C-alpha positions as a Python dict, from the first residue, in 0.01 Angstrom:
ca = {
    (1, 'X'): (0, 0, 0),
    (2, 'X'): (-291, -119, -215),
    (3, 'X'): (-283, -494, -163),
    (4, 'X'): (-461, -600, -482),
    (5, 'X'): (-380, -969, -430),
    (6, 'X'): (-547, -977, -88),
    (7, 'X'): (-880, -859, -231),
    (8, 'X'): (-863, -1045, -562),
    (9, 'X'): (-1169, -1264, -623),
    (10, 'X'): (-977, -1482, -871),
    (11, 'X'): (-681, -1574, -652),
    (12, 'X'): (-548, -1928, -654),
    (13, 'X'): (-613, -2179, -377),
    (14, 'X'): (-244, -2151, -291),
    (15, 'X'): (-258, -1771, -261),
    (16, 'X'): (-549, -1807, -19),
    (17, 'X'): (-302, -1972, 222),
    (18, 'X'): (-84, -1660, 245),
    (19, 'X'): (-95, -1425, 543),
    (20, 'X'): (-188, -1059, 491),
    (21, 'X'): (179, -961, 504),
    (22, 'X'): (280, -1234, 259),
    (23, 'X'): (-5, -1137, 28),
    (24, 'X'): (120, -779, 39),
    (25, 'X'): (465, -900, -65),
    (26, 'X'): (312, -1099, -349),
    (27, 'X'): (113, -796, -465),
    (28, 'X'): (423, -575, -467),
    (29, 'X'): (602, -821, -697),
    (30, 'X'): (318, -905, -935),
    (31, 'X'): (190, -739, -1251),
    (32, 'X'): (-128, -823, -1443),
    (33, 'X'): (-118, -819, -1824),
    (34, 'X'): (-410, -847, -2066),
    (35, 'X'): (-381, -1066, -2376),
    (36, 'X'): (-598, -1087, -2686),
    (37, 'X'): (-691, -1416, -2851),
    (38, 'X'): (-383, -1550, -3030),
    (39, 'X'): (-133, -1353, -2823),
    (40, 'X'): (174, -1536, -2694),
    (41, 'X'): (190, -1554, -2314),
    (42, 'X'): (499, -1775, -2276),
    (43, 'X'): (748, -1870, -2549),
    (44, 'X'): (929, -2203, -2555),
    (45, 'X'): (1305, -2169, -2520),
    (46, 'X'): (1300, -1828, -2351),
    (47, 'X'): (1446, -1752, -2008),
    (48, 'X'): (1184, -1731, -1733),
    (49, 'X'): (1194, -1476, -1452),
    (50, 'X'): (826, -1505, -1358),
    (51, 'X'): (557, -1748, -1255),
    (52, 'X'): (246, -1698, -1471),
    (53, 'X'): (-104, -1734, -1322),
    (54, 'X'): (-404, -1736, -1556),
    (55, 'X'): (-639, -1502, -1372),
    (56, 'X'): (-913, -1499, -1638),
    (57, 'X'): (-959, -1648, -1983),
    (58, 'X'): (-837, -1962, -2154),
    (59, 'X'): (-499, -2067, -2293),
    (60, 'X'): (-337, -2357, -2474),
    (61, 'X'): (-3, -2511, -2380),
    (62, 'X'): (190, -2631, -2683),
    (63, 'X'): (537, -2771, -2753),
    (64, 'X'): (735, -2747, -3073),
    (65, 'X'): (838, -3100, -3172),
    (66, 'X'): (1069, -3222, -3450),
    (67, 'X'): (787, -3223, -3707),
    (68, 'X'): (505, -3000, -3582),
    (69, 'X'): (370, -2811, -3281),
    (70, 'X'): (181, -3034, -3038),
    (71, 'X'): (-105, -2891, -2831),
    (72, 'X'): (-59, -3051, -2489),
    (73, 'X'): (-359, -2920, -2299),
    (74, 'X'): (-613, -2641, -2264),
    (75, 'X'): (-583, -2444, -1938),
    (76, 'X'): (-875, -2255, -1786),
    (77, 'X'): (-866, -1958, -1552),
    (78, 'X'): (-747, -2011, -1197),
    (79, 'X'): (-440, -2215, -1291),
    (80, 'X'): (-66, -2151, -1291),
    (81, 'X'): (111, -2173, -1626),
    (82, 'X'): (479, -2190, -1539),
    (83, 'X'): (521, -2401, -1228),
    (84, 'X'): (770, -2657, -1370),
    (85, 'X'): (1012, -2372, -1441),
    (86, 'X'): (981, -2257, -1079),
    (87, 'X'): (1131, -2580, -947),
    (88, 'X'): (1348, -2692, -1236),
    (89, 'X'): (1503, -2550, -1549),
    (90, 'X'): (1489, -2171, -1582),
    (91, 'X'): (1419, -2204, -1954),
    (92, 'X'): (1055, -2241, -2060),
    (93, 'X'): (1004, -2589, -2204),
    (94, 'X'): (673, -2506, -2371),
    (95, 'X'): (474, -2216, -2514),
    (96, 'X'): (142, -2077, -2392),
    (97, 'X'): (-98, -1888, -2617),
    (98, 'X'): (-429, -1721, -2529),
    (99, 'X'): (-727, -1880, -2704),
    (100, 'X'): (-965, -1627, -2547),
    (101, 'X'): (-906, -1273, -2416),
    (102, 'X'): (-715, -1339, -2095),
    (103, 'X'): (-554, -1174, -1794),
    (104, 'X'): (-230, -1319, -1662),
    (105, 'X'): (-55, -1233, -1336),
    (106, 'X'): (323, -1247, -1368),
    (107, 'X'): (485, -1306, -1028),
    (108, 'X'): (855, -1247, -972),
    (109, 'X'): (1006, -1595, -947),
    (110, 'X'): (1242, -1504, -661),
    (111, 'X'): (952, -1371, -454),
    (112, 'X'): (747, -1681, -533),
    (113, 'X'): (1025, -1910, -416),
    (114, 'X'): (1068, -1711, -94),
    (115, 'X'): (698, -1751, -19),
    (116, 'X'): (732, -2125, -76),
    (117, 'X'): (1002, -2134, 192),
    (118, 'X'): (812, -1910, 434),
    (119, 'X'): (465, -2065, 421),
    (120, 'X'): (430, -2444, 433),
    (121, 'X'): (55, -2433, 358),
    (122, 'X'): (127, -2233, 44),
    (123, 'X'): (401, -2481, -55),
    (124, 'X'): (177, -2783, 5),
    (125, 'X'): (-98, -2639, -214),
    (126, 'X'): (147, -2571, -496),
    (127, 'X'): (275, -2930, -469),
    (128, 'X'): (-84, -3057, -484),
    (129, 'X'): (-143, -2855, -801),
    (130, 'X'): (175, -2992, -957),
    (131, 'X'): (73, -3350, -871),
    (132, 'X'): (-277, -3297, -1012),
    (133, 'X'): (-132, -3157, -1333),
    (134, 'X'): (107, -3451, -1369),
    (135, 'X'): (-168, -3710, -1316),
    (136, 'X'): (-388, -3533, -1572),
    (137, 'X'): (-100, -3542, -1819),
    (138, 'X'): (-62, -3918, -1768),
    (139, 'X'): (-434, -3972, -1821),
    (140, 'X'): (-437, -3762, -2137),
    (141, 'X'): (-141, -3959, -2270),
    (142, 'X'): (-329, -4288, -2216),
    (143, 'X'): (-642, -4146, -2379),
    (144, 'X'): (-445, -4033, -2682),
    (145, 'X'): (-285, -4369, -2742),
    (146, 'X'): (-566, -4608, -2649),
    (147, 'X'): (-892, -4441, -2750),
    (148, 'X'): (-1038, -4428, -3098),
    (149, 'X'): (-1104, -4088, -3253),
    (150, 'X'): (-1473, -4082, -3146),
    (151, 'X'): (-1375, -4143, -2784),
    (152, 'X'): (-1109, -3872, -2798),
    (153, 'X'): (-1346, -3609, -2939),
    (154, 'X'): (-1617, -3706, -2690),
    (155, 'X'): (-1362, -3659, -2411),
    (156, 'X'): (-1267, -3313, -2535),
    (157, 'X'): (-1632, -3202, -2552),
    (158, 'X'): (-1697, -3329, -2199),
    (159, 'X'): (-1383, -3154, -2073),
    (160, 'X'): (-1501, -2824, -2217),
    (161, 'X'): (-1849, -2873, -2073),
    (162, 'X'): (-1749, -2996, -1726),
    (163, 'X'): (-1413, -2836, -1650),
    (164, 'X'): (-1384, -2522, -1859),
    (165, 'X'): (-1730, -2373, -1915),
    (166, 'X'): (-1931, -2575, -1661),
    (167, 'X'): (-2224, -2576, -1900),
    (168, 'X'): (-2354, -2814, -2165),
    (169, 'X'): (-2394, -2516, -2398),
    (170, 'X'): (-2070, -2345, -2494),
    (171, 'X'): (-1870, -2191, -2776),
    (172, 'X'): (-1560, -2385, -2878),
    (173, 'X'): (-1263, -2153, -2835),
    (174, 'X'): (-1033, -2371, -3048),
    (175, 'X'): (-1079, -2457, -3414),
    (176, 'X'): (-1104, -2808, -3557),
    (177, 'X'): (-737, -2812, -3656),
    (178, 'X'): (-635, -2729, -3297),
    (179, 'X'): (-874, -2993, -3164),
    (180, 'X'): (-720, -3246, -3400),
    (181, 'X'): (-374, -3148, -3278),
    (182, 'X'): (-493, -3197, -2921),
    (183, 'X'): (-607, -3555, -2987),
    (184, 'X'): (-356, -3652, -3258),
    (185, 'X'): (-604, -3654, -3545),
    (186, 'X'): (-651, -3465, -3871),
    (187, 'X'): (-888, -3173, -3904),
    (188, 'X'): (-1091, -3382, -4151),
    (189, 'X'): (-1131, -3661, -3892),
    (190, 'X'): (-1248, -3413, -3629),
    (191, 'X'): (-1501, -3264, -3870),
    (192, 'X'): (-1631, -3609, -3963),
    (193, 'X'): (-1678, -3718, -3599),
    (194, 'X'): (-1852, -3393, -3501),
    (195, 'X'): (-2087, -3437, -3798),
    (196, 'X'): (-2160, -3795, -3682),
    (197, 'X'): (-2239, -3668, -3331),
    (198, 'X'): (-2483, -3416, -3480),
    (199, 'X'): (-2642, -3682, -3704),
    (200, 'X'): (-2681, -3922, -3410),
    (201, 'X'): (-2853, -3657, -3197),
    (202, 'X'): (-2570, -3637, -2942),
    (203, 'X'): (-2491, -3270, -2995),
    (204, 'X'): (-2637, -2969, -3172),
    (205, 'X'): (-2375, -2759, -3348),
    (206, 'X'): (-2407, -2416, -3512),
    (207, 'X'): (-2068, -2289, -3615),
    (208, 'X'): (-1860, -2318, -3298),
    (209, 'X'): (-2167, -2309, -3072),
    (210, 'X'): (-2224, -2654, -2923),
    (211, 'X'): (-2506, -2796, -2711),
    (212, 'X'): (-2477, -3144, -2562),
    (213, 'X'): (-2823, -3301, -2586),
    (214, 'X'): (-2741, -3665, -2507),
    (215, 'X'): (-2480, -3655, -2234),
    (216, 'X'): (-2507, -4025, -2148),
    (217, 'X'): (-2433, -4135, -2503),
    (218, 'X'): (-2140, -3895, -2522),
    (219, 'X'): (-2007, -4030, -2192),
    (220, 'X'): (-2044, -4389, -2316),
    (221, 'X'): (-1845, -4304, -2629),
    (222, 'X'): (-1580, -4134, -2417),
    (223, 'X'): (-1544, -4436, -2186),
    (224, 'X'): (-1561, -4704, -2452),
    (225, 'X'): (-1434, -4530, -2765),
}
């Protein structure tokens, strides 16, 4: 059997803990699907029979609230998208949409749970990823409620530079309305702050292409904004 998971260069840290036989089992119960920008990967309120792993690309997690859809976070490649459903409710509590062309591995949820029981190293790594995700959610919640708009936008730009693209020159994959939704601000406020950053020599911006030219100032705004 062609064990595609065993030779995958984009496998998760958890999958690296699996034995060859366990990896073969994972491969036999996994399918990779390609998504275009704007395609729905997971829909809120639907029944889940798979664990989704973002193999390549970029996606946004969003939740439909009583008044509007809230963007919760941007997820880069190498992360699972449906872990809470694995351990809790079988109904997806949020939606996931591709914001760049992406590849997602859908793993049969029953197989995934069996591997959790069989391999303690695999289980421990999944728990670590869940804990990391929860702590990040807490931090983002604090940032949203306690930072001013300049600090919030500075934080988003640094997140894209440091965690998503790992470069101080990148193309924003979300528009200003989505960025505003991410930080609880209007599109007009986002546009104004980005223009101020350009005017102050903190960033250079051409369309969605951004270059951070004064990282220290941007970091100061992020920490103190």
